[in-house]
C-alpha positions, 0 to 999 in steps of 0.5 A: 416637457423637455425638462421632464424628458431630460429628468427621465433620461438622467434617471435611466442613466443613473439606474444603468450606472447603479446596475454596473456596480451591484455584484451579481451573486451566483450559486456556488458550484461544487468542486469535483475531484477524482480518486482511485482506491483499491478494495480495503483502502481507507483514506480521509478528505479534508478542506480544513472546514468543519464537515456538515455532511458526507454521503456516498452514492453507492455505499456498497462500493465506498462507505463515507462518514464524518470522522468522530475525532476530527470534525474537519475530516470525512472518512472514505473506505473502499468496499468493492470494485465499482464507482461511487460519488462521495459528496462532502459539505463544509463551510467552505463549500461542497466537494464531489469526489468520483471514486473508482474502486479496483479489485486487489489482484494478488497471488498468495501462496503458503509453503511449508518450510519446516515444522513450525514455519510457513513461507508466505509468497505474495505476487502483486498482479495490479499496476500499483505499488504498495508499501505494506499489506496484510495477509489474512491466513488460515492454518488447518489440520488434515481433517479441515479443522481451523487451528489458527487464523490471524494476519501477517504484515508483508512489505514492498509489493511492486507490480509483477514482483513477489515479496515474502514473509514467514508465519511461525506457529507452535508445532508442539500444539498442533500439526498443519496440513499445508494443502488445506491452509490458505491466505489472502490480502485483506487490506493494503497501504500506500501513499495516494499522493506519491508516484512509485517507480520500480528501481530493483534493477538500479540496486547492484548487489555484490554478495560473498559467503563465508562458512569458516569465519563463524563456525556453525553459521554461513556468513553472507555479506551484501554490498548494496549500491544504488545506481540511481540518483533517487532514494530507494527503499525495499528488501533483498530476500535471501532465499535458502535452499537445501542440496535438492534445491528445496526452499527451506527458509527466507531472510529479508534484508531491508534497503534504505539507500540515498541516491548513489549510496553504498551500504554493506550488510552482514547476515549470519545463517544458523546452519547448525540448528535452524537450517541444518540442511542448508546448501546454497542461497539465491537473492531477489531484490525489490526496490522502489522510489517515491516522489511527491 
């Protein structure tokens, strides 16, 4: 009997020892991520594994699908404001992405500059900076007929600031009624992994104007100094006015300055033919840095 008890105890101890070396296998938990997009933005997600499936809990907010050209990418596109959970499955596991989509809040204004030229002013009312955006515009005649509909790229859109571009059209083909024309931001572009910082006040500009060096031109020289240690990019907009202080044109000058760098740009304004009524100008600077 004692021998039997010893064997039983030995057997139980052995089982206990075996139990301590057998790994416990749990169901793999899904990885959860968060992402904020603006309406019109399109991005992709990858964990470098082949995507087996991708779904969106609210397709009207975020559309999601496998990339047809790269089988490790899942494509996401923001459709309207709201929230949606995108689930991506690959051989490495499941990732759930809670996507918050925000509205694009921009003021877009079209102003007639001259026959064949329209100024597009875009003010960014969001809290996010964008490198580029597309303005979808419609030019109409006095009777409301659509004469031209197209897109125009505009760059350097910082929160609370206004950027500019121009639309050129054939004034020989049609006459527009600027009060019937319209524009809106249709899509935007930015780096989701970057942090943007407004550096406009850190770019010091010394400007001089000479109307004698080039007859028929106003020659404007801009000395641009970056007073921050970060590299900056953006634009200096030269707004052109006539004697009555009416805006007649805009000339953008690109900014690409390394930390504490100084560069000089010279711009010639044709005052003989293109801007016959030119009288004076103003400068508006939009500059920012990006860190990753």
